[in-house]
C-alpha positions as CSV (number, residue, x, y, z in Angstrom):
1,X,13.8,-21.0,39.2
2,X,13.2,-19.7,35.6
3,X,11.2,-16.6,35.5
4,X,7.8,-16.1,33.9
5,X,7.0,-13.4,31.3
6,X,3.9,-11.2,30.5
7,X,3.8,-9.2,27.5
8,X,1.2,-6.2,27.2
9,X,-0.2,-4.4,24.3
10,X,-0.4,-0.6,25.0
11,X,-3.4,1.2,23.2
12,X,-6.7,-0.2,24.3
13,X,-5.0,-2.6,26.8
14,X,-2.9,-0.7,29.3
15,X,-4.0,2.8,28.4
16,X,-7.0,4.5,27.1
17,X,-5.2,6.4,24.3
18,X,-8.2,6.8,21.9
19,X,-9.1,10.3,22.6
20,X,-5.8,11.7,22.0
21,X,-5.2,9.4,19.0
22,X,-8.4,10.8,17.6
23,X,-7.4,14.3,18.1
24,X,-4.2,13.8,16.2
25,X,-6.0,12.2,13.5
26,X,-8.6,14.8,13.2
27,X,-5.8,17.6,13.3
28,X,-3.9,15.9,10.4
29,X,-7.1,15.4,8.4
30,X,-8.3,18.9,8.9
31,X,-4.8,20.2,7.8
32,X,-5.1,18.1,4.6
33,X,-8.5,19.7,3.9
34,X,-10.5,16.7,4.9
35,X,-13.5,16.4,7.2
36,X,-12.6,15.2,10.8
37,X,-14.0,11.8,11.8
38,X,-14.1,12.0,15.6
39,X,-13.5,9.7,18.5
40,X,-16.1,6.8,17.9
41,X,-14.6,6.2,14.5
42,X,-11.0,6.4,15.5
43,X,-11.6,4.0,18.4
44,X,-12.3,1.3,15.9
45,X,-9.2,2.0,13.8
46,X,-6.5,1.7,16.5
47,X,-4.2,-1.3,16.6
48,X,-2.0,-1.4,13.6
49,X,0.1,1.4,14.2
50,X,0.2,5.1,13.6
51,X,0.6,5.0,9.8
52,X,-2.2,2.5,9.5
53,X,-4.4,4.7,11.7
54,X,-4.0,7.8,9.5
55,X,-4.5,5.6,6.3
56,X,-7.8,4.4,7.8
57,X,-8.7,8.0,8.7
58,X,-8.2,9.2,5.1
59,X,-10.2,6.3,3.6
60,X,-13.1,7.1,6.1
61,X,-13.0,10.8,5.0
62,X,-12.9,10.4,1.3
63,X,-10.1,8.0,0.2
64,X,-6.3,7.9,0.2
65,X,-4.6,11.2,-1.0
66,X,-1.7,11.5,-3.3
67,X,1.4,10.1,-1.6
68,X,3.1,13.4,-0.9
69,X,-0.1,14.8,0.7
70,X,-0.2,11.8,2.9
71,X,3.4,12.0,4.0
72,X,2.9,15.7,4.9
73,X,-0.3,14.7,6.9
74,X,1.4,11.9,8.7
75,X,4.3,14.3,9.8
76,X,1.5,16.6,11.1
77,X,0.1,13.7,12.9
78,X,3.2,12.7,14.6
79,X,4.2,16.1,15.6
80,X,0.8,17.0,17.0
81,X,0.3,13.6,18.7
82,X,3.9,13.9,20.2
83,X,3.0,17.1,21.9
84,X,-0.4,15.8,23.0
85,X,0.4,12.1,24.0
86,X,-1.1,12.3,27.5
87,X,-3.5,15.1,27.4
88,X,-6.4,13.0,28.2
89,X,-4.8,9.3,28.0
90,X,-4.9,7.4,31.2
91,X,-4.2,3.9,32.4
92,X,-7.3,1.8,32.5
93,X,-8.5,1.3,36.2
94,X,-6.5,-1.3,38.1
95,X,-3.5,-1.1,35.8
96,X,-1.0,0.1,38.1
97,X,-2.0,-2.1,41.1
98,X,-2.1,-5.1,38.7
99,X,1.4,-4.3,37.4
100,X,2.8,-3.8,41.0
101,X,1.4,-7.3,41.9
102,X,2.9,-9.0,39.1
103,X,6.3,-7.4,39.6
104,X,6.1,-8.4,43.2
105,X,5.5,-11.9,42.1
106,X,8.8,-11.7,40.0
107,X,7.2,-11.9,36.5
108,X,9.2,-10.2,33.7
109,X,6.9,-7.5,32.1
110,X,7.3,-6.0,28.8
111,X,5.2,-3.9,26.3
112,X,4.7,-5.4,22.8
113,X,2.7,-2.8,20.7
114,X,2.4,-1.7,17.0
115,X,2.7,1.8,18.2
116,X,6.0,3.4,17.4
117,X,8.5,2.7,20.1
118,X,9.6,6.2,20.8
119,X,5.9,7.5,21.2
120,X,5.2,4.3,23.4
121,X,8.2,5.1,25.7
122,X,7.2,8.8,26.0
123,X,3.6,7.8,26.9
124,X,4.8,5.3,29.4
125,X,7.2,7.9,30.9
126,X,4.5,10.7,31.2
127,X,1.9,8.1,32.8
128,X,4.6,6.8,35.3
129,X,4.5,3.2,34.1
130,X,8.0,2.9,32.6
131,X,9.6,1.4,35.7
132,X,7.4,-1.8,35.5
133,X,8.8,-2.9,32.0
134,X,12.0,-4.7,31.1
135,X,11.5,-4.0,27.4
136,X,9.3,-1.8,25.3
137,X,9.1,-3.1,21.7
138,X,7.2,-1.0,19.2
139,X,5.8,-1.5,15.7
140,X,9.0,0.0,14.3
141,X,11.5,-1.7,16.8
142,X,11.8,-4.9,14.6
143,X,11.4,-5.9,11.0
144,X,7.9,-7.4,11.8
145,X,5.1,-6.5,14.1
146,X,1.8,-8.1,15.4
147,X,0.2,-10.2,14.2
148,X,3.6,-11.7,13.1
149,X,4.8,-14.0,16.0
150,X,8.2,-12.5,15.3
151,X,7.1,-9.5,17.3
152,X,6.2,-11.6,20.4
153,X,9.6,-13.6,20.0
154,X,11.5,-10.5,19.6
155,X,10.0,-8.8,22.6
156,X,10.9,-11.9,24.8
157,X,14.5,-11.7,23.2
158,X,14.7,-8.2,24.5
159,X,13.9,-9.0,28.0
160,X,17.2,-10.7,28.1
161,X,16.8,-14.3,29.1
162,X,14.8,-17.7,28.5
163,X,11.5,-17.9,30.1
164,X,9.7,-21.1,31.6
165,X,6.3,-19.5,30.6
166,X,5.0,-16.5,28.8
167,X,1.7,-14.9,28.1
168,X,0.3,-12.0,26.0
169,X,-2.5,-9.5,27.2
170,X,-4.3,-7.7,24.6
171,X,-7.4,-6.3,23.3
172,X,-7.4,-7.2,19.5
173,X,-7.1,-9.8,16.8
174,X,-3.6,-8.9,16.3
175,X,-2.7,-9.7,19.9
176,X,-4.5,-13.0,20.0
177,X,-3.2,-14.2,16.6
178,X,0.4,-13.2,17.3
179,X,0.2,-14.9,20.6
180,X,-1.2,-18.2,19.2
181,X,1.4,-18.2,16.4
182,X,4.1,-17.8,18.9
183,X,2.6,-20.6,21.2
184,X,1.6,-18.3,24.0
185,X,-1.8,-18.1,25.8
186,X,-3.6,-14.7,25.5
187,X,-5.7,-12.8,28.0
188,X,-8.1,-10.5,26.3
189,X,-9.5,-7.3,28.0
190,X,-13.1,-6.6,27.2
191,X,-12.7,-2.7,27.3
192,X,-10.2,-2.2,24.3
193,X,-10.5,-1.2,20.7
194,X,-11.8,-3.8,18.6
195,X,-14.6,-4.2,16.0
196,X,-14.9,-7.8,16.7
197,X,-16.4,-8.4,20.2
198,X,-13.7,-9.2,22.8
199,X,-15.3,-12.5,23.6
200,X,-15.2,-13.6,20.0
201,X,-11.4,-12.9,19.4
202,X,-10.3,-16.4,20.6
203,X,-8.3,-15.5,23.5
204,X,-7.7,-18.0,26.3
205,X,-9.1,-15.8,29.1
206,X,-11.3,-12.7,29.1
207,X,-11.2,-10.1,31.8
208,X,-13.4,-7.1,32.4
209,X,-11.1,-5.3,34.8
210,X,-7.3,-5.5,35.6
211,X,-8.2,-6.6,39.2
212,X,-9.0,-10.0,37.5
213,X,-5.6,-10.2,35.7
214,X,-3.6,-12.1,38.2
215,X,-6.2,-14.9,38.7
216,X,-6.5,-15.2,34.9
217,X,-2.7,-15.6,34.6
218,X,-2.8,-18.2,37.4
219,X,-5.6,-20.1,35.6
220,X,-3.3,-20.1,32.6
221,X,-0.6,-21.9,34.4
222,X,1.5,-18.8,35.0
């Protein structure tokens, strides 16, 4: 029978990465002579990729700098974050069990994230999650990224076959909007990174813990 696929966002969905992202952001801002902004601020800025995160950090600490200053700071961010990807980042409770259950049920699993692909793969490797996924597609893997539905379609393409059904699991408006535009249902987690309350994002199902995911997928027809 044709397989079914489930695509996952990474930051704020599979893994609580905000503390390490905040440390890298503050490091780059401090090196550029800006005040640091801290974890609470960064948590609301995650979801559009590394460059966008640092741009938001600069705007929150006094405005965008000259282009050359920003590019130097962005290099500082990438170098620091690459060395501290998993200092404190951990999968959310129930993630490993839920992924194992879905794999046992023969779902094809993939990561569809706006995080750069190289950093995404390194993080998954360090957390022991890589083996669950048939594809990892980052914000720099294609010409488009979420909320563009081409990011969803491109991730499905990289999984390598046609699927009878697919769904997205995420925590933000980017995830919901990309899924809807691609014609996929979306499960939203309530514990991720979003300024908009998770219940108001327009997802098809809302879960508070990964132990609820398999039931949510089944309820959507998966």
